C-alpha positions as CSV (number, residue, x, y, z in Angstrom):
1,M,9.8,-7.1,56.0
2,H,11.5,-9.7,57.8
3,R,15.1,-8.6,58.7
4,A,16.1,-12.3,60.1
5,A,15.4,-15.9,59.2
6,N,14.1,-16.7,63.0
7,Q,12.0,-13.9,62.9
8,L,8.6,-14.2,63.1
9,F,6.5,-10.6,62.7
10,C,7.4,-8.0,60.6
11,S,8.0,-5.3,63.6
12,P,8.1,-5.1,67.0
13,A,4.9,-3.5,67.3
14,H,2.9,-6.3,65.8
15,R,4.9,-8.6,68.0
16,R,3.8,-6.7,70.9
17,A,0.1,-6.9,69.4
18,W,0.3,-10.1,69.1
19,D,2.1,-11.1,72.7
20,N,-1.1,-8.6,74.5
21,R,-3.7,-10.6,72.3
22,A,-2.4,-14.0,73.3
23,T,-2.2,-12.8,77.1
24,V,-5.7,-11.4,77.5
25,R,-6.9,-14.4,75.6
26,G,-5.1,-16.9,77.5
27,A,-6.1,-15.2,80.9
28,K,-10.0,-16.0,79.7
29,L,-9.1,-19.4,78.4
30,F,-7.2,-20.7,81.6
31,A,-9.8,-21.7,83.9
32,L,-12.1,-23.1,81.1
33,I,-9.2,-25.6,79.9
34,M,-8.1,-26.5,83.2
35,V,-11.6,-27.5,84.5
36,A,-12.1,-29.2,81.0
37,R,-8.9,-31.2,81.4
38,A,-9.9,-32.2,84.8
39,T,-13.1,-33.4,84.3
40,R,-12.1,-34.7,80.8
41,N,-14.6,-32.9,79.3
42,G,-17.4,-33.6,81.4
43,S,-17.0,-37.1,81.6
44,R,-15.1,-37.4,85.0
45,G,-16.1,-36.4,88.5
46,T,-19.2,-35.8,90.2
47,P,-22.5,-35.0,88.6
48,A,-21.8,-31.2,89.5
49,D,-18.2,-31.6,88.2
50,R,-19.0,-33.1,85.1
51,E,-21.5,-30.7,84.3
52,T,-19.1,-28.1,84.8
53,G,-16.7,-29.6,82.8
54,R,-18.6,-29.7,80.0
55,R,-20.1,-26.5,80.1
56,A,-16.1,-25.4,80.5
57,S,-14.9,-27.5,77.2
58,S,-17.8,-26.0,75.3
59,E,-17.0,-22.2,76.4
60,A,-13.2,-22.6,75.6
61,N,-14.2,-24.2,72.1
62,M,-16.4,-21.4,71.1
63,L,-14.1,-18.7,72.6
64,I,-11.4,-20.3,70.6
65,Q,-13.6,-20.6,67.6
66,R,-14.7,-16.8,68.0
67,W,-10.9,-15.8,67.8
68,A,-10.0,-17.8,64.9
69,E,-12.7,-15.9,63.1
70,Q,-11.9,-13.0,64.3
71,D,-8.3,-13.1,63.3
72,H,-9.2,-14.4,59.9
73,A,-11.6,-11.3,59.2
74,K,-8.5,-9.0,60.5
75,K,-6.3,-11.1,58.3
76,R,-4.1,-12.3,61.3
77,M,-1.5,-14.7,61.3
78,P,-3.4,-18.1,61.8
79,W,-2.1,-19.8,65.1
80,P,-0.6,-23.0,63.4
81,I,1.5,-20.9,61.1
82,Y,2.9,-19.0,64.0
83,L,3.5,-22.1,66.2
84,G,4.9,-23.7,63.3
85,R,7.4,-20.9,62.5
86,A,8.2,-20.8,66.3
87,Y,9.1,-24.4,66.3
88,A,11.2,-24.1,63.1
89,A,12.9,-21.0,64.7
90,G,13.9,-23.3,67.7
91,R,11.5,-21.6,70.2
92,D,10.1,-23.7,73.1
93,P,6.3,-22.4,74.2
94,L,6.9,-24.5,77.0
95,T,9.7,-22.1,79.0
């Protein structure tokens, strides 16, 4: 049970599990997202860069969909709800 209005998780263990999952997933997504953005999802750059960008964008989307399905199956908080609560609690994800 939440003890404070700005508390996002019911326990420190659940917060750590969320943070650990986010860290592992972020490490896997980082290069894919950077390449997809740099090539505008494969629409900019050399022919080789465009192909790499399309593949990176596709693979990033597949990972995100897979993780969303896993989270839903395990009844984890959806990411939009998490971020909405974080914003409402005054947290800045950019810091």
